[in-house]
C-alpha positions as CSV (number, residue, x, y, z in Angstrom):
1,M,9.9,29.2,2.3
2,E,7.4,28.2,-0.2
3,L,3.2,28.0,0.6
4,V,1.6,25.5,-1.2
5,S,-2.1,24.9,0.6
6,G,-4.0,21.5,0.5
7,K,-7.5,20.8,1.9
8,M,-8.4,17.9,4.8
9,T,-11.6,15.5,3.6
10,S,-13.7,14.5,6.3
11,K,-11.7,11.9,6.8
12,G,-8.9,13.6,7.7
13,Q,-6.5,13.1,4.7
14,I,-5.0,15.3,2.9
15,T,-3.6,15.5,-0.6
16,I,0.3,16.7,-0.6
17,P,-0.2,18.5,-4.0
18,K,2.0,17.1,-7.1
19,E,4.3,19.5,-7.7
20,L,5.2,18.8,-3.6
21,R,5.5,14.9,-4.7
22,D,8.0,15.7,-7.3
23,K,10.2,18.1,-6.0
24,L,10.1,16.0,-3.0
25,G,10.8,12.1,-4.7
26,L,7.2,11.3,-2.3
27,R,5.5,8.2,-4.1
28,E,2.2,6.0,-2.9
29,G,3.0,4.1,0.2
30,D,5.4,6.6,1.2
31,Q,5.2,6.6,4.9
32,F,5.5,9.6,7.6
33,K,6.3,11.3,10.5
34,F,3.6,14.8,11.7
35,L,6.1,16.3,14.4
36,I,3.8,19.0,16.6
37,E,5.6,21.9,18.6
38,N,3.0,24.3,19.9
39,D,0.3,24.8,17.2
40,E,2.5,23.7,14.3
41,V,3.0,20.8,12.6
42,R,6.0,19.2,10.5
43,I,5.4,16.6,8.5
44,E,8.2,14.6,7.0
45,P,8.5,11.1,4.6
46,V,10.4,8.5,6.7
47,K,13.3,7.0,5.4
48,K,12.9,3.8,4.3
49,K,16.3,1.6,4.4
50,L,16.6,-0.4,1.3
51,L,17.8,-3.5,1.3
52,S,20.4,-2.4,-1.7
53,Q,21.9,-0.4,0.7
54,A,22.5,-3.1,3.3
55,I,23.6,-6.1,1.2
56,G,26.6,-3.9,-0.1
57,R,28.0,-4.2,4.3
58,I,27.8,-7.7,4.4
59,T,30.9,-9.9,3.8
60,T,31.3,-13.3,3.5
61,K,33.4,-15.9,3.2
62,E,30.6,-18.3,2.2
63,E,28.0,-18.4,-0.4
64,I,24.2,-16.9,1.4
65,N,21.5,-19.6,1.4
66,L,18.6,-17.7,2.2
67,E,16.7,-21.2,1.9
68,K,18.8,-22.2,4.8
69,I,18.2,-18.7,6.8
70,R,14.4,-18.8,6.3
71,E,14.1,-22.1,7.7
72,V,16.7,-21.5,10.6
73,A,14.4,-18.0,11.7
74,H,11.5,-20.4,11.1
75,E,12.3,-23.2,13.3
76,E,13.2,-20.0,16.1
77,A,10.4,-17.9,15.5
78,S,8.3,-21.4,16.5
79,K,10.3,-22.5,19.3
80,Y,9.4,-18.7,20.9
81,I,6.0,-18.9,19.8
82,L,6.1,-22.7,21.9
83,S,7.9,-21.3,24.5
84,E,6.2,-18.1,25.3
85,G,3.0,-20.0,25.1
86,L,1.7,-17.7,22.5
87,E,-0.8,-19.3,19.8
88,H,-1.7,-18.4,16.1
89,E,-4.5,-16.5,15.7
């Protein structure tokens, strides 16, 4: 187990030391989860699922038309908003 220390700012921000960022492959914008047990806090990066990982699982005999998918999604979202009486803010 390694011990690397850091310091919290007045805004509650903690800098992750560069050596840890490099070792763990962390980048700007990465998200973390905080696990609290007793008086200890464990910080873990949230694993992101990349679209490129999912694409390999999609199989179809037809060409995928992204514009049509967007159009259908927009229509369905509009129907939902109207049916729920929601308004655009």
